[in-house]
C-alpha positions, 0 to 999 in steps of 0.5 A: 500500499505504501508504494502506491502512496509513494507513486501518488506523490511523484505524479503531478497533474490531475490527469495523471492522478486520474489515469493512475486511479483508473489503472488501479481500479482495473486490476480488480475483477469485481465490485466487492474487491473495488469497494474493499479498495475504496475502504482501504483508501478511506483509511489513508485519507488525510483527516480534517482537523476537528475544528473544521468539522462544522456545518460550514464544511459539510457537503450538502446532498450527501446521505452520510456526513462528509466534511471537506476543508480547503486551505490555500498554500503555495498557490495550491489547494490542500484538501482534508476531509472526513466521513461517518460512513467508510464507503463515503470516506473512500469516495472522498479520499479518491477525490482528494487524491485527484485534487489536493495539492493542485492549482485552483485553475487546474481544479476548476478546468479538471474533467471527471470522466475517470469516475465513469471510467472506473464505474464508480457512479453506476455502482453507487446508490442514487443518494451516494452518487448525488453525494459524489456529485456534491463532493466534486461541486464543493471542491470546485467551488473552493477552487473558484473561490481561491482563484478569484482571490488570487486574480483580485490580488494580481 
């Protein structure tokens, strides 16, 4: 597992991270294995500081509680998160892996086709699929906010 985490650090762009995730998910033969893998990913999630577990950071539209926080450091957005549900924790871990430590503009412009390519949306309940869309939307909203702050300073 730790060797995969080392690869993640080397891979820079959002597209490269998405390709890596597609590759990893293609190694599994069925969705039970993929769910187990998502649960493992959730365990490695960079957890949100307790002080950020507020109503402001809760993702609206999720069946379970999901908190996402964004901090702007060195021209990149660093995401942390937590959830009270193990599958949801895995889903948000995948999104953080893709979007964290990226420039706001890159997050805003990022396509999320990789979610369909790994078959995630079609294997989630409708409420979880809505939650996934809400998580992506919220992460992009943080990026839009930080991007406009950056543009106002320039």
